[in-house]
matplotlib code that plots the C-alpha trace (Angstrom):
import matplotlib.pyplot as plt

x = [-10.1, -9.9, -12.5, -11.2, -7.6, -8.6, -10.6, -7.7, -5.4, -8.0, -8.1, -4.4, -4.1, -6.9, -5.3, -1.7, -2.2, -5.6, -6.7, -3.6, -4.0, -4.6, -7.9, -11.5, -13.2, -15.8, -13.0, -11.2, -14.5, -15.1, -11.6, -11.9, -15.2, -13.6, -10.7, -13.1, -14.8, -11.4, -10.2, -13.3, -13.4, -13.5, -16.2, -18.3, -17.8, -18.8, -21.9, -23.0, -21.8, -21.5, -17.8, -14.7, -13.3, -15.7, -17.7, -19.9, -19.2, -18.0, -14.2, -13.7, -15.4, -13.4, -10.2, -11.3, -12.2, -9.0, -6.9, -8.6, -7.9, -4.3, -3.8, -5.1, -2.6, 0.2, -1.0, -0.9, 2.6, 4.0, 2.4, 4.2, 7.4, 6.8, 6.2, 9.4, 11.3, 9.8, 10.7, 14.3, 14.4, 13.3, 15.9, 18.5, 16.9, 15.8, 12.6, 11.1, 8.8, 5.1, 5.7, 8.0, 5.3, 2.6, 4.9, 5.7, 2.0, 1.4, 4.4, 3.0, -0.3, 1.2, 3.6, 0.7, -1.3, 1.7, 2.8, -0.7, -1.4, 2.0, 1.7, -1.8, -0.6, 2.1, -0.4, -2.8, -0.1, 0.2, 3.4, 6.6, 8.1, 10.7, 13.1, 14.7, 16.9, 16.5, 18.9, 17.1, 18.8, 17.6, 16.2, 16.4, 18.6, 15.6, 13.9, 16.9, 15.5, 11.9, 9.9, 7.3, 5.3, 4.0, 1.0, -0.4, -2.7, -4.4, -7.4, -9.5, -12.3, -13.9, -10.6, -8.2, -10.8, -11.2, -9.1, -6.2, -6.5, -6.4, -3.2, -1.7, -2.7, -1.2, 2.1, 2.1, 1.2, 3.9, 6.5, 5.3, 5.8, 5.7, 3.6, 1.6, 0.9, -1.3, -0.7, -4.1, -6.1, -7.1, -10.3, -12.3, -16.0, -18.2, -18.2, -21.4, -19.8, -16.5, -17.7, -16.5, -13.2, -12.2, -13.1, -9.7, -7.9, -9.4, -7.1, -3.9, -1.8, 1.1, 2.4, 1.5, -1.5, -2.5, -2.4, -3.8, -4.4, -6.8, -5.8, -7.5, -9.7, -11.2, -12.3, -14.0, -16.2, -16.8, -13.9, -15.8, -17.6, -14.4, -12.6, -15.4, -15.2, -11.5, -11.9, -14.5, -11.9, -9.5, -7.3, -6.2, -7.0, -5.0, -6.3, -3.6, -2.7, -0.1, 0.2, 3.1, 4.2, 6.1, 7.1, 9.6, 12.5, 12.0, 9.2, 8.3, 5.9, 3.7, 1.8, -0.7, -2.0, -5.2, -4.9, -4.8, -8.0, -9.8, -9.7, -12.4, -14.8, -14.2, -12.5, -9.3, -6.1, -2.9, -1.3, 2.0, 2.3, -1.1, -0.2, 2.9, 1.5, 2.4, 4.7, 7.4, 10.8, 13.8, 11.6, 11.9, 9.0, 7.5, 5.0, 2.4, 1.3, -0.4, 1.1, 4.8, 5.0, 4.9, 7.8, 10.0, 7.4, 7.1, 10.8, 11.0, 9.0, 11.6, 10.1, 12.7, 11.0, 8.0, 6.2, 4.1, 2.5, 0.1, 2.5, 2.3, 5.9, 5.0, 3.6, 5.6, 9.4, 9.9, 6.4, 7.9, 9.8, 6.5, 4.9, 7.9, 7.4, 3.9, 5.1, 8.0, 10.5, 9.4, 8.1, 9.6, 12.1, 14.1, 15.1, 16.9, 14.8, 17.0, 17.5, 14.3, 14.1, 11.2, 10.2, 7.7, 6.2, 5.5, 2.1, 0.7, -2.2, -3.2, -6.2, -8.5, -8.6, -5.0, -3.9, -0.4, 3.0, 6.1, 9.5, 7.8, 6.7, 4.3, 5.6, 4.8, 7.6, 9.2, 11.4, 13.8, 14.8, 18.4, 20.0, 22.0, 25.6, 26.5, 23.2, 22.0, 18.9, 19.8, 18.5, 20.7, 21.0, 17.5, 16.9, 15.3, 12.2]
y = [-13.6, -12.3, -14.9, -17.7, -17.8, -18.6, -21.6, -23.0, -22.5, -24.2, -27.1, -27.4, -27.4, -30.0, -32.3, -32.0, -31.5, -32.5, -35.5, -37.6, -37.2, -40.6, -39.4, -40.5, -39.2, -37.1, -35.4, -34.6, -33.3, -31.1, -29.7, -29.0, -27.2, -25.0, -24.2, -23.3, -20.8, -19.4, -19.1, -17.1, -14.9, -11.7, -13.1, -13.8, -10.3, -9.0, -11.0, -10.3, -6.7, -5.5, -4.7, -6.5, -3.2, -2.3, -5.2, -4.2, -7.2, -7.8, -7.3, -10.9, -12.3, -10.0, -11.1, -14.7, -14.3, -12.5, -15.0, -17.9, -16.3, -15.6, -19.2, -20.5, -18.2, -19.6, -23.1, -22.6, -21.0, -23.7, -26.5, -25.1, -25.1, -28.7, -29.8, -28.0, -30.0, -33.3, -32.4, -31.7, -35.0, -36.9, -35.2, -36.3, -39.8, -39.6, -41.5, -40.2, -42.8, -42.4, -41.5, -38.6, -37.4, -37.5, -35.7, -33.0, -32.3, -32.0, -29.7, -27.5, -27.2, -26.4, -23.8, -22.1, -21.8, -20.5, -18.0, -16.6, -16.2, -14.6, -12.3, -11.3, -10.3, -8.2, -6.6, -5.6, -4.2, -0.5, 0.4, 1.6, 5.0, 5.0, 8.1, 9.4, 12.5, 14.4, 17.1, 19.5, 22.1, 25.7, 24.7, 27.9, 27.7, 28.7, 25.4, 23.2, 20.4, 20.9, 17.6, 16.0, 12.9, 10.9, 8.5, 6.7, 3.7, 3.5, 1.8, 2.4, -0.2, -2.5, -4.4, -1.4, 0.3, 3.4, 1.9, 1.2, 4.7, 6.2, 4.4, 5.7, 9.3, 9.0, 7.9, 10.8, 13.4, 12.2, 13.1, 16.8, 17.2, 20.5, 19.0, 15.8, 14.7, 11.8, 10.5, 8.8, 5.7, 6.7, 4.6, 1.7, 2.6, 5.7, 8.6, 7.2, 3.8, 5.0, 7.8, 6.1, 4.8, 8.2, 10.3, 9.9, 11.6, 14.9, 14.7, 14.8, 17.8, 19.6, 23.2, 23.6, 21.3, 18.2, 18.1, 15.2, 14.0, 11.4, 7.9, 5.5, 4.1, 7.5, 7.7, 4.3, 5.7, 9.2, 11.6, 14.8, 13.4, 12.2, 15.5, 17.3, 14.9, 15.3, 19.1, 18.8, 16.9, 19.8, 18.6, 20.6, 18.6, 19.4, 18.8, 19.7, 22.7, 23.9, 25.7, 27.8, 27.1, 29.9, 33.2, 33.1, 32.7, 30.8, 28.7, 25.3, 24.6, 21.5, 20.5, 17.7, 15.8, 14.0, 10.3, 8.3, 6.6, 9.9, 8.8, 6.2, 8.9, 11.7, 13.8, 15.9, 13.8, 14.5, 17.7, 18.7, 21.9, 23.1, 22.1, 24.3, 27.2, 30.4, 28.7, 31.1, 30.5, 29.3, 27.6, 23.8, 21.9, 18.8, 16.9, 14.5, 11.9, 8.7, 6.5, 6.6, 5.3, 8.7, 10.1, 10.6, 12.9, 15.0, 15.5, 17.9, 20.9, 21.5, 19.3, 18.5, 15.7, 13.5, 11.5, 8.5, 5.3, 2.9, -0.1, -1.2, -2.0, -5.2, -6.7, -9.9, -10.1, -11.4, -10.2, -6.7, -7.5, -8.0, -4.9, -2.8, -3.9, -2.6, 0.7, 1.7, 0.0, 1.9, -0.1, 1.1, 3.5, 6.3, 6.8, 9.5, 10.3, 12.8, 15.7, 14.8, 12.6, 10.0, 8.3, 5.5, 4.5, 0.9, 2.1, 2.7, 0.2, -2.4, -3.3, -5.8, -8.1, -9.4, -8.4, -9.9, -8.5, -10.6, -9.0, -5.7, -3.8, -0.9, 2.5, 5.9, 7.9, 10.9, 13.0, 15.6, 18.3, 19.6, 22.0, 20.1, 21.0, 20.5, 21.8, 18.3, 16.7, 13.5, 11.0, 10.5, 7.1, 6.1, 4.5, 1.1, 0.5]
z = [-16.4, -12.8, -11.8, -14.1, -12.8, -9.2, -10.5, -12.4, -9.4, -7.3, -9.7, -9.7, -5.9, -5.6, -8.2, -6.9, -3.2, -1.9, -4.0, -3.3, 0.4, 2.2, 3.8, 3.2, 0.0, 2.0, 3.8, 0.6, -1.0, 2.0, 1.9, -1.8, -1.3, 1.4, -0.9, -3.7, -1.4, -0.3, -3.9, -4.9, -1.8, -4.0, -6.3, -3.2, -2.0, -5.4, -5.5, -1.9, -1.4, -5.0, -4.4, -3.2, -1.9, 0.8, 2.1, 5.1, 7.3, 10.8, 11.3, 12.5, 9.4, 7.1, 8.7, 8.3, 4.7, 3.8, 5.7, 3.9, 0.5, 1.5, 2.7, -0.6, -2.5, -0.3, -0.9, -4.7, -4.5, -2.3, -4.3, -7.4, -5.4, -4.3, -7.9, -9.0, -6.3, -7.5, -11.1, -10.0, -8.1, -11.2, -13.4, -10.8, -10.9, -7.3, -6.5, -3.1, -1.4, -1.0, 2.7, 1.6, -0.8, 1.9, 4.4, 1.8, 1.2, 4.9, 5.2, 2.4, 4.1, 7.5, 5.9, 4.1, 7.3, 9.2, 6.6, 6.0, 9.7, 10.4, 7.4, 8.5, 11.9, 10.3, 8.0, 10.9, 13.1, 13.7, 11.8, 13.3, 12.4, 9.7, 9.9, 6.7, 6.3, 3.1, 1.6, -0.7, -2.8, -2.2, 1.2, 3.3, 6.4, 8.4, 7.5, 8.6, 10.7, 9.6, 9.7, 7.5, 8.2, 5.2, 5.6, 2.7, 1.8, 5.1, 3.5, 6.5, 6.7, 9.3, 9.2, 9.8, 11.9, 14.1, 16.9, 14.5, 13.1, 16.6, 17.3, 14.0, 14.8, 18.3, 16.9, 14.4, 17.0, 19.3, 16.6, 16.6, 12.9, 11.0, 8.2, 7.7, 4.1, 3.1, -0.4, -1.2, -0.6, 2.9, 2.8, 1.3, 1.1, 0.9, 3.4, 5.0, 5.4, 6.7, 9.0, 12.2, 10.8, 9.3, 12.3, 14.2, 11.3, 12.4, 15.5, 13.4, 14.5, 12.7, 12.6, 8.9, 9.0, 7.1, 3.3, 1.3, -2.3, -3.6, -4.5, -6.9, -4.1, -3.4, -7.0, -6.8, -4.0, -5.1, -5.4, -4.8, -1.8, -0.3, -1.0, 0.8, 3.7, 4.1, 4.1, 6.9, 8.9, 8.6, 5.8, 2.8, -0.4, -3.5, -7.0, -9.5, -7.4, -4.8, -1.6, -0.2, 3.3, 5.0, 3.3, 0.4, 0.4, 3.7, 2.2, 0.7, -2.2, -1.7, -4.9, -5.2, -8.2, -9.0, -9.7, -13.0, -11.9, -12.8, -16.4, -15.6, -14.2, -16.8, -14.1, -14.5, -15.0, -13.2, -14.5, -12.9, -15.0, -13.8, -10.2, -10.3, -12.2, -10.3, -7.8, -6.5, -8.2, -6.2, -3.6, -3.0, -4.5, -3.0, -5.3, -3.9, -6.5, -5.4, -8.0, -8.7, -12.2, -13.9, -11.9, -14.9, -16.4, -13.3, -12.8, -15.8, -14.4, -11.6, -8.9, -6.2, -4.4, -5.2, -2.5, -3.6, -2.3, -4.0, -4.3, -0.6, -1.1, -2.8, 0.4, 0.3, -0.3, -3.8, -4.9, -4.8, -8.0, -9.9, -8.3, -9.4, -13.0, -13.0, -11.6, -13.9, -11.6, -8.4, -5.5, -2.1, -0.7, -2.3, -5.9, -7.9, -11.1, -12.9, -10.5, -8.6, -5.6, -5.4, -2.2, -2.4, 0.9, 1.7, 2.9, 6.4, 6.0, 3.5, 1.3, 3.0, -0.1, 0.5, 3.9, 4.0, 4.8, 4.9, 4.9, 3.8, 6.9, 6.8, 7.7, 9.2, 7.5, 9.3, 7.0, 8.4, 5.9, 5.5, 3.0, 0.3, 0.7, -2.9, -4.5, -5.3, -3.8, -2.0, 0.5, 3.5, 5.1, 6.4, 9.7, 9.3, 11.5]

ax = plt.figure().add_subplot(projection="3d")
ax.plot(x, y, z, "-o")
ax.set_aspect("equal")
plt.show()
């Protein structure tokens, strides 16, 4: 079905947009052939590189391929919108001229090119810092003003490469955080393939170090190999376990879960109870879980705050509503889940297969911690990037 749907969308675009164009048949045929390649970009990657997630190809070619696919998606969406407009006109007994029809098709094509190009530029940009104040119950006064940076979904690859990663690291280090957490999907590819792109992460600096968990993409390319690689870069990798930062009572518990993708590889599934086993009582608990959709289940064991990613914020304004449906209603920003807070980052990077951001900017998130005055966890007003 994943490969059939692009074909029918291609057929629809050709019949409704390309074929009626007043151009020579060879030109129309060439345009339809190009659209067929763009529509099946991921199938081509699968056939040539055995995976659409980590194609080993030059950055410029990867950007071109992703841009072509994105342009096709925008063409299909805008053609649907155009046909909806024609249907409305007919219901209102308005008969646009042939010249209006031709102009509308040209406008759809131009808009698709412009939107896909602009959204690609936004997707490839080094993200701004988003600042969020968090009030946690039981936070010791000694930790007032402590800072935590969340990175997630970097998807390092030839597209978001070592130079991009270096700029992200420089922005994080300039914040002088107490702790850096990375909530999964750091890469696309194997450790051997991504050795150059991942190396800059060894330069991340924080008083309490760098803590990470694995996302679904690490499982696709060898969870254990990636865990070992991250440790070699100086990160603390958590698999259904926790660490204590500081000395109780002036301490924080940071727990990390495995990912739901572990099921496909017969590896340990996320287990919050196991992760928190032995955690000191009365100490604020921060839980790292790549996917946010199980947040309601994790609120029960006494977690104060869950940090997640995975959704990329929906990537495009409007599409975020569909992404939220697939993630139990969580897509971006702060939520109250019972007494637990949930923050879902829009992601620091983006998967190379659909590198588009429109109205949903990426983020490097800087959290500043405060004691909750009324013993309730709460997000304070965030600063928009």
